[in-house]
C-alpha positions as CSV (number, residue, x, y, z in Angstrom):
1,X,70.3,9.1,-22.6
2,X,73.0,10.6,-24.9
3,X,75.5,10.4,-22.0
4,X,74.6,6.8,-21.4
5,X,75.4,5.9,-25.0
6,X,78.7,7.7,-25.0
7,X,79.6,5.8,-21.9
8,X,78.4,2.5,-23.1
9,X,80.0,2.7,-26.6
10,X,83.1,4.9,-26.0
11,X,83.8,4.3,-22.3
12,X,83.3,8.0,-21.4
13,X,82.9,8.2,-17.6
14,X,79.3,8.9,-16.7
15,X,79.8,12.2,-15.0
16,X,82.1,13.5,-17.7
17,X,79.6,12.5,-20.4
18,X,76.8,14.3,-18.6
19,X,78.9,17.5,-18.2
20,X,79.7,17.3,-21.9
21,X,76.1,16.9,-23.0
22,X,74.5,19.4,-20.5
23,X,75.1,22.7,-22.3
24,X,73.7,21.3,-25.5
25,X,70.6,20.0,-23.8
26,X,70.1,23.3,-22.0
27,X,70.3,25.1,-25.4
28,X,67.7,22.6,-26.8
29,X,65.3,23.2,-23.9
30,X,66.0,26.9,-23.4
31,X,62.9,28.3,-25.2
32,X,60.4,26.0,-23.4
33,X,62.0,26.1,-20.0
34,X,62.7,29.8,-19.4
35,X,60.7,29.9,-16.2
36,X,62.5,26.9,-14.7
37,X,65.9,28.1,-15.8
38,X,65.0,31.6,-14.3
39,X,64.3,29.9,-11.0
40,X,67.7,28.2,-11.1
41,X,69.4,31.4,-12.1
42,X,68.0,33.2,-9.0
43,X,68.9,30.3,-6.8
44,X,72.4,30.4,-8.1
45,X,72.7,34.1,-7.4
46,X,72.9,35.1,-11.1
47,X,70.1,37.7,-10.9
48,X,66.9,38.7,-9.0
49,X,63.2,38.4,-9.7
50,X,63.4,42.0,-11.0
51,X,65.2,40.6,-14.1
52,X,63.1,39.1,-16.9
53,X,62.8,35.3,-17.0
54,X,64.4,35.3,-20.5
55,X,67.4,37.2,-19.2
56,X,67.7,35.0,-16.1
57,X,67.4,31.8,-18.3
58,X,70.1,33.1,-20.6
59,X,72.4,33.8,-17.6
60,X,71.8,30.3,-16.2
61,X,72.7,28.6,-19.5
62,X,75.8,30.8,-20.0
63,X,77.0,30.3,-16.4
64,X,76.7,26.5,-16.9
65,X,78.7,26.8,-20.1
66,X,81.3,28.9,-18.4
67,X,81.7,26.5,-15.5
68,X,82.1,23.5,-17.9
69,X,84.7,25.5,-19.9
70,X,86.5,26.5,-16.7
71,X,86.6,22.9,-15.5
72,X,88.1,22.0,-18.8
73,X,85.5,19.4,-19.6
74,X,86.3,17.8,-23.0
75,X,84.2,18.9,-25.9
76,X,84.4,15.7,-27.9
77,X,84.6,11.9,-27.2
78,X,87.9,10.3,-28.1
79,X,87.5,7.8,-31.0
80,X,83.9,8.9,-31.7
81,X,83.5,9.1,-35.5
82,X,80.8,11.0,-37.4
83,X,79.6,7.7,-38.9
84,X,78.3,6.7,-35.5
85,X,76.2,9.8,-34.9
86,X,72.9,8.3,-36.2
87,X,73.5,5.1,-34.2
88,X,74.2,6.9,-30.9
89,X,71.2,9.2,-31.5
90,X,68.9,6.3,-32.2
91,X,70.0,4.4,-29.1
92,X,69.6,7.5,-27.0
93,X,66.1,8.1,-28.3
94,X,65.1,4.5,-27.7
95,X,66.2,4.9,-24.1
96,X,64.6,8.3,-23.5
97,X,61.4,7.6,-25.3
98,X,60.8,4.4,-23.4
99,X,60.4,2.3,-26.5
100,X,63.4,0.0,-25.9
101,X,61.0,-2.9,-25.7
102,X,58.5,-3.3,-28.6
103,X,55.0,-4.2,-27.4
104,X,54.9,-7.3,-29.5
105,X,58.1,-8.7,-27.8
106,X,57.6,-7.5,-24.2
107,X,54.1,-6.1,-23.5
108,X,54.6,-5.6,-19.8
109,X,58.0,-3.9,-20.1
110,X,56.5,-1.7,-22.9
111,X,53.7,-0.6,-20.5
112,X,56.0,0.0,-17.6
113,X,58.7,1.8,-19.5
114,X,57.1,5.3,-19.8
115,X,60.2,7.2,-21.0
116,X,62.0,10.1,-19.5
117,X,60.0,12.9,-18.0
118,X,61.2,15.7,-20.2
119,X,59.5,18.8,-21.5
120,X,59.6,17.6,-25.1
121,X,61.1,14.6,-26.8
122,X,63.8,15.1,-29.5
123,X,63.3,13.9,-33.0
124,X,66.1,11.8,-34.6
125,X,67.4,14.8,-36.5
126,X,67.4,17.0,-33.4
127,X,69.2,14.3,-31.4
128,X,71.8,13.8,-34.2
129,X,72.4,17.6,-34.2
130,X,73.3,17.4,-30.5
131,X,75.3,14.1,-30.8
132,X,77.3,15.5,-33.7
133,X,78.9,18.0,-31.2
134,X,80.9,15.1,-29.6
135,X,82.6,13.8,-32.8
136,X,86.3,13.3,-32.4
137,X,87.9,15.5,-35.2
138,X,90.8,13.0,-35.4
139,X,88.6,9.8,-35.7
140,X,88.6,8.0,-39.0
141,X,85.5,9.0,-40.9
142,X,84.3,5.5,-41.7
143,X,85.1,3.8,-38.4
144,X,82.4,2.3,-36.2
145,X,83.0,1.1,-32.7
């Protein structure tokens, strides 16, 4: 959902935006997804079942970060100012939580839009903390879109 907003508002290509966001999302979910990350680590050849799940999960997250660094994926979105962090976070949460359609305005869409199947939903503050990683250090501080 964060990558979608970076693409929609700042024309960041979809795959690039996902690659930029991925390490931060892995960090966010790391504690609650150690078993799944451990499975991915073993599948990627980063360890064996003799290693602890925590160790395997850490290796998977680090290997993902290393790959993104080696591919020279940008770390910020060109033109993205800090003033837009709350807006991008709110839009992403509305998409991910499935509440883009208020019940009073579109009851059928509200019931059909169940949100993203994720281990836990972010709060506004948590999402802003992730989104803040993509601020362009050269963007004017008061700029919007």
